[in-house]
Every structure is written in C-alpha cells, then in structure tokens.
N, C-alpha and C positions, 0 to 999 in steps of 0.2 A: 293506458299507452296510446298514444294519437297516432290515425291511423295512417300509413304510407302517403305522399305525395305522386301526383300522377307524373309520369316518366314517360319518356319514351326508349324504343331501342336502341336507338342511336346516342344520345348522351349516356345510357345505362354504358351502352357496349365501352367511350368514350370515360366514362370515370373510371370503368371495369383498367381500361387502361394506363389510365394517367395514376390509379391507383397503386397497379404493381410493379410501374418505372418509379415509384414515388420509394416502394419497396422498398426496392431493388437498391435506390443509391442510398436509404439510412441502412442494410444490409453491409454494404460495399464501405460508411463511413464505421460501422462498428468494426468491421475484423479489419481497418486498421487498427484501430483501438484494441484490440484483441489480438494480434498480431506482438504488436509493441510493446505489449505488456508481458505478453509471453517471452517474447526477446527479456524484457527487463528483467525479468523472475530469473531467469537463464545467466546470464553474466549480471547481478546485482554484486557488486562492489568487491569484482572480479580485480581491482588494482588495490585491494590489500592484503594480495597472495603473491605481489614480486614487492621488490625497493619501487623505492625509499621506504615505502610502506611497510613491508612486512616485518621486522625483525623489531623497529618502534611497536605496532599494533602489539605482536606477541609480548613484549614488553610491559604496556600498555595494559592492557585488557584484564588484569587478575584487580590491577588497582581502581580500571571505570567501574566495572564490577561491584565491588565490593563499594563504592559510594553512593549518595543519594544523590540521583539524574537535576541537576543542578545546584547540589551542594558548590560550597568553594572548591573544597576538597575536588568534587569531578571535575568542574572547570581549570583547578591545578593540573591537575593528571592529563587532562585533552589538550588544554595547552602545551603539554610540554612534549609531546606526538609533532609540534615546529613543523617540520619539513613536510614529513608524512601528510599531516591533516592540511597542509597546503593541498601537498598534491593531489588527496584524494581528492578535496575539493575541484578541482580543475578539472577532474576524468570524470567526473559521477554528477550526471544531471538533478539530480533523486534530491542534490542538497544546492538550497538558497543561495549556499554562497558561490557556487556557480556561474550566477546570473552575477552581472554589473549591478544589475533593478531587483536583486531582490529576488524571494518572492515574486514579484508582478513579472520578474521575466519567463518564471517556470509556463508549460503546457500542464491540461489536466492527466497527459501521462505520469509527467514527473511528479505533480502533485500526489495520484495514486499510490508510484510507487514510496513516496516520502512518508505519506501514513503507514504505509506497509511496514516501513523499516521504522517509526516510532513504536510502532507495534509490536516489534517483534524485537526489539531493544526493551520493552519493558516487562518484557519475560528475562530478562538477560539479568534483572535485579530485585533479588524477595520483595524490594517497596516497591516496584515497579505499576505507574497506575497512569492508564493511556491519557486519562482525564488530563490529570493533573498536569501529564505533559504538555497536552494542549494548550492549558493555559499558560505555561511557562514559555511554550513557543510565541503565543499570540503574542506577548509583550516584546522576548527578544525580536519577533522578523516585524514587529508592528504590520501584523495580519489583520484585514477589517471583520467585524465582528462575522458576517456573514459567510466569509471562506471560514473564519473559526467556528460555528453549527454546521457546516455542509463536512467540514472534518470530523464533528463529535457525532453528526449523522453515521457518517462514514465508518466509522470505529465499533458503534454500537451495531451497525450491519455486521462486521466483521465478526465480532463478539458473539452476535448469533450465530453465524456462520459455523462458527469454534466450536457452539454447545453442541449447532447437529451434529458436526462432526463427531465428538467426540459421542456424542449416544447412536449413533449410527456404529459405528466401532465397536462400541461397549456389544451393542445386538449383536455383529458380524461375531465377535467374542466368542459370545452366547451361545447363537449357533453354533458356534464352529466345533465348541466343550461338548454339546448335545450330538456331532455328529462325529466325531472322533473320538469319543470317548474320556474328553479332556485330554489327549495327548498333546503335545507342541510336534511333535515328530511331523 
C-alpha cells in the first residue's frame, strides 16, 4: 500500500467538512427514496378496493390466476377488465400505461414498485417466473437492454432477500420451538 501524501491541517479540516456535507446530501436524497417507497408499499393498488375496479377484479381474479401470464387466455381475461384496467392505470404510477411516454416517463421509484408488483404477481401463478415475465415485458414495452438487465439484477436481489427471510424465519421457528417446548400458544 502506498504511503499517505503530505497534507496540512487546514486541507484535512476542509475535506472532512466537505465530506460530511456530501454524506448529508446523499442521506437526504436516499431518505426521499425510502420515504416514497415506504409510502408506495402502504398504498399499492388501493384503487382496486373501490369501484370501478373492485367488482371487476373480483370476477377476473381467479381467471387471471389460472391462466399463464402472457398467454392469449390471460390477455383476453385482462382485456375483459375494460374500464377497471383503464382506471387502474390512470391512478397507479407503477404501470407504464400511466404515462404518455410509457416506461420512459417513469421514475426509479415507479420502476422499483413496478418490479415489486411483477415479482409479487408471479407468486399468484403456479407457473410464475419473474425472468420470463421480464423478458415478455421487455418486448411488450420496448425496454432497452440496459433497463432489462437492471430489472433482472434487482429481481435476483429480491430473490436473495426472500431466501434470507425464509432462512431467518426457519431459524426463529427452530429457536422458538426449543424455548417454548414446541407449543404455539
């Protein structure tokens, strides 16, 4: 490792101050993202709980769940939602259809919620596969390869976190079973 270069106390003090300010700005911008993502997690798809969406999604739910994402049957069931789907897109920024510019009109916050939505939606289908979903959406929305790769990388990150959560829950259950004699009470 190279030896440090010679500095003055004034240079060091100025750098430390500038670095503190830089970190504070980074923290500020990241806090905007975390606040907004937390907010989105609390209000995600709230429009589905009211008309004109609620009753139509209730009827379509099992049909969509039983069909393969992207299949002609799935697309027909989705199209049958009609006014409910139009309303949903108008009131939910995590759908590219919300924007005149499509996916290019979205923010990173919108994209994160969109991917989380896609990940959760794959769990509704017996044959759900986030990577097949991303590949289909890449074509459907005309996503550039770089964005597609970022979504794939983030989906892998989510899967790693899912696996970690399962392992932690299993460990907690094991410890709980040992401490309470296996009783769930």
